[in-house]
Structure formats: structure tokens, C-alpha cells
C-alpha positions, 0 to 999 in steps of 0.5 A: 438541437445539435448542443442538446444532442451532445449534452444527452451523449455526455449524460450517457456517457457518465452514467455508463461510468457511474455504473462502473465505478459503483460496481468496482466500489461494491467488489472493493467493499467484499474484497475489503472484508476479506483482507481485514479478516486475513490481516487480523488472522496473521497477527496472533503469529505475527505477535507471538513470534515477536514475544518468543524473539524478544525473549530468546533475544534476552535469554541468551545474551552471549551469542549476537545475531547478524541482524542485531549487529551494526554494519559500517556499509555505505548503502541502505536498503528499502522494502517498498510495499505498494498495490499492483493496480491503481484506483485506490485514491492517494494511498500510493502517492502517500507512501512513495512521498514518504520513500522519496524523503527517506531516499534523499535523506540517505543520499544526502548522507552519501549513501547509496541505496538498493531496493526491493519493490513488492507491487507494480506501482512501487516497481515503476516508482523506482525505476523512474527515480533511478533507484537500484531494484535488487528484487521484486515481487508483483502480481500477489493477487488479492491473498499474499503468499509467504513463498512469493515474498521470502525470495525478493526480501531474502536479498536484502536480508542476506546483504545485511547479514554480509554486512554489505548493507548498513540498514533495512527499511519497511515501507507500506501502508498501515491499515488504521480504519476504513477511512485512514490509511497511514504510510509508515517508513520503519527500520527493519534492520538492525534489530534494536534490543530497545525494539525486542525489549518492547515486545518482551513480556512481562514475565520471563521465559527459560528455554531448553535449546535443541539442537543448540541456542544459535541454530534456534536464535537464526532461524527464529529471527529470520521468520521475525522478520518474514512475519513483519514483511508479511504483515506489513504486506497484509496491512497494505493489502487492507488499505488498498480495498478500503481506499479503492472503495472509498475512491470509488464511492467518492467517484460515484457520488461525483458522477451523480453530481455531474449527471445532475448539472448536465441534466439541467443545462440540457433542460435549459437549452431545450427550453431555449430551442422551444422558446425560440421555435415558439418566437419564430412562429409567432413572428411568422404569423404575425407577418402573415 
């Protein structure tokens, strides 16, 4: 019964794995609800500041912020938002595939690349492909903090304001629903008039600036960009927990299927051994 003992060991191993994946599924489900609530809680602020930025951008046409000016630099910036941990299905693979396509398109156009990595998976990927990582933020935990994001992102924002970067792209996974997450690569800078106009409300507002229009618009557009980055990280975290819950549920179901198949093989092996022993006993009795 050496084969039977080996199969029993495999069954025990898969059962232990199933317990782990089931526990991770339950933890991910709990974190997913919190992450979705956090993501939805950030949307009102993000939408309000977008509307204000749109109205202010239209209210003072004689001043153009640096973020709305087009640069002629030969470099592109990427903010790559991924997870710190794995075991979340193909979520990171999908967004990094989209990043790879964008990097190749820029390099084929003769553009160099500067990148900011948010998350361990993106940092490791950018180092492997040889991209220039100017800043990174890792170990964000289950709750994103804007204080940890402002520093790394500000490196690219300052480079764009100085005219060293032609464009800045934001790469993350957008949360659609629990079963669907979509990789997104969108242009963050320069802020186009069309994008701001799309956020503009139906009725315009007339603002009184204090201390002056330039100072208000400068500060507001920086907050606008930061809110976009924070919202992207919040969306990515909600997508991470959803993808992990689905992946762990799939792993648990697969473990159950494997256990069933191994038990069937074990029973067949055990029955074959019993049949063989009976045959030997009968043969021995007949010989006597």
C-alpha cells in the first residue's frame, strides 16, 4: 500500500492548501467591502475638485497653468500603480501588459521614459525592463494615504512643470464590479481643455480670487492632479481585493476537485490491493 500512502499524503496536502485559500478568500471579501467603501467615499471630493478646476480654468483664460502647456521634451513619464502582494489573478499582468505596449510605443517614437512605481509588483517590473525609476512608493497597506503618494508623484509633476517631460501617463486598474477590473492607461498631463471642459458643469460660476487668480489656480490644479492619483490608487486597491477574492475562490474550488479525483484514485488503488490479496489467498488455499 505504498502507493495508497503516497496518495493519502497528497490528499492531506491539498486539504491544507484548501483551508488556506478559503481563509484568504474570506479575508479578501472583508477587505474588498472596506476598499469599495473607501473608493466610493473619495469620489465626491474628486468630482467636486474636477468641477472647480474646470470652471476656474475657463473663468480665467488669460492665465495658463504649467500643467496645461504642451512641452517639446523627448521624455515621457509614467505613474504605474500596482499591488504590493500577489495572488490576485491576472490583475497586475493585465495592467503591466498595457504599460509595456505604451513604453514600446514611446521608445519607438524616440522618447525616453521616466517612471514612478506605486506598489512592489510595478517596481520589480520596471526594474526588470530597464526603465528609469525616479521615485517609488511601496507598502501602502490596505488604506492609501495621500501623504505617501504626494512625494513620489511630485517628482514627475515638477519635471513636467520645468519642461523636462512631454507627457505624464497614469496606469492603474479601474474597478468596474467584483468580477471585472479594467486596466487603464490615461494621460494625466498635459491637462487638455477638452478634458476640463467635459468636467465643467452646465452653469458657469464667477469666482472672486483671494489672494489672486494665479495662486488659486496653481494650488487647485495641483490638488486636482493629486486627487486623480489618489482615486486611481483607491480604485486599484478595490480591484486588488476583488481579484484576490475571485482567485482564491477559484483556487478553493479547484482544490476540492483535485481532492475528489485523488480520493477516487485512492479508492481504486485500495480496492485493487484488496482484490490482489484475496486472489493470493484463494490461490494459496487452492494449492493446499
